[in-house]
C-alpha positions in Angstrom: 118.8 115.3 109.6 120.0 111.7 108.2 119.3 110.5 111.2 116.0 111.5 111.5 114.8 110.0 108.5 115.9 106.7 108.8 113.2 105.9 111.0 110.6 107.0 108.5 111.9 104.6 106.0 112.3 101.8 108.3 108.6 102.0 109.3 108.0 102.6 105.5 109.9 99.4 104.5 108.0 97.4 107.6 104.6 99.1 105.8 106.0 97.3 102.4 106.4 94.1 103.9 102.8 94.1 105.4 101.9 94.7 102.2 102.8 92.2 100.6 102.1 89.4 103.3 98.5 91.0 103.1 98.3 90.5 99.6 98.9 86.6 99.9 96.5 86.4 102.9 93.9 87.9 100.7 93.5 91.4 102.3 93.8 93.5 99.3 92.3 96.5 101.2 94.4 96.1 104.3 97.3 95.9 101.8 96.9 98.8 99.6 96.8 100.7 103.4 99.9 99.9 103.9 101.0 100.5 100.6 99.6 104.3 101.0 101.6 104.4 104.5 105.0 103.3 102.8 104.5 106.2 100.1 103.5 108.8 103.0 106.3 107.9 105.3 109.1 108.1 102.3 107.6 111.1 101.3 107.9 112.7 105.0 111.3 111.5 104.9 111.9 113.7 102.0 110.2 116.7 103.5 112.2 116.4 106.6 115.7 116.1 104.1 114.6 119.1 102.2 113.2 121.3 104.7 115.0 120.0 108.2 111.9 119.9 110.0 109.1 117.6 111.0 106.3 116.9 108.4 102.6 118.2 108.6 100.2 115.5 109.8 98.6 114.8 106.6 97.8 111.9 105.0 97.0 113.4 101.5 100.0 112.3 99.3 99.2 115.0 96.5 99.7 117.7 99.4 103.1 116.1 100.4 104.5 115.7 97.0 103.5 119.5 96.4 104.9 120.6 100.0 108.4 119.0 98.5 108.1 120.4 94.9 107.7 117.0 93.1 107.4 117.0 89.6 105.1 114.0 89.2 104.3 112.1 86.0 101.0 111.2 85.1 101.4 107.7 86.4 102.8 108.6 89.7 100.0 111.0 90.2 97.3 108.4 89.1 98.9 106.3 91.6 98.5 108.7 94.5 95.1 109.1 93.7 94.5 105.2 94.0 96.3 105.1 97.3 95.3 108.0 98.8 91.5 106.8 97.9 91.9 103.4 99.2 93.4 104.8 102.5 90.4 106.9 103.0 87.9 104.0 102.5 90.1 101.5 104.7 90.2 104.2 107.9 87.1 106.2 107.5 83.9 103.9 106.9 81.8 106.8 108.2 82.8 108.5 105.1 81.3 106.3 102.4 78.8 106.9 100.2 79.1 103.4 99.0 81.4 100.9 100.4 84.7 100.8 98.6 85.0 98.2 95.3 86.8 94.8 96.2 90.4 95.1 94.8 91.0 91.8 92.9 94.6 90.5 94.0 95.9 91.5 90.6 95.0 95.0 90.9 96.9 95.0 94.3 99.9 93.2 93.0 99.9 96.2 90.4 99.5 98.7 93.0 102.3 96.8 94.9 104.6 97.0 91.8 104.2 101.0 91.0 104.3 102.0 94.7 107.6 100.2 94.9 109.3 101.8 91.8 107.3 105.4 93.2 109.5 104.5 96.3 112.9 103.8 94.5 112.3 106.9 92.6 111.8 108.9 96.3 114.8 107.1 97.3 116.9 108.5 94.6 115.3 112.2 95.3 117.2 111.6 98.6 120.1 110.6 97.3 120.5 107.4 99.5 121.1 103.9 98.8 118.1 102.0 96.5 115.2 100.9 97.9 115.8 97.2 99.0 113.9 94.6 97.1 111.6 92.9 99.4 
């Protein structure tokens, strides 16, 4: 089953590279979308590793973490809240009660660092090599 998780991890890594480039370009909201995608794909890789089946087609990071029976810290739960909220805001404008708030470059950098740390932790759960430093 390990060969089934490798594409998910490669695409997650690509999302992290995209997020970093978008932050440098001043496109913070789009960067956060890619951070959410990196977390989602890594969670789905863990799901595949644990259950030997393809993951559900959902974007809710909390639901995926629950399916993987992860004991998340408070900080990790808050990160998943932030990433899920930004993902929804960037993908579904018709659901906005009000447009998403601007994300400052500093906030985007902080979310990048927290996401990288979370992905490193998930990879430890996968018992594979550490996340590459981008």
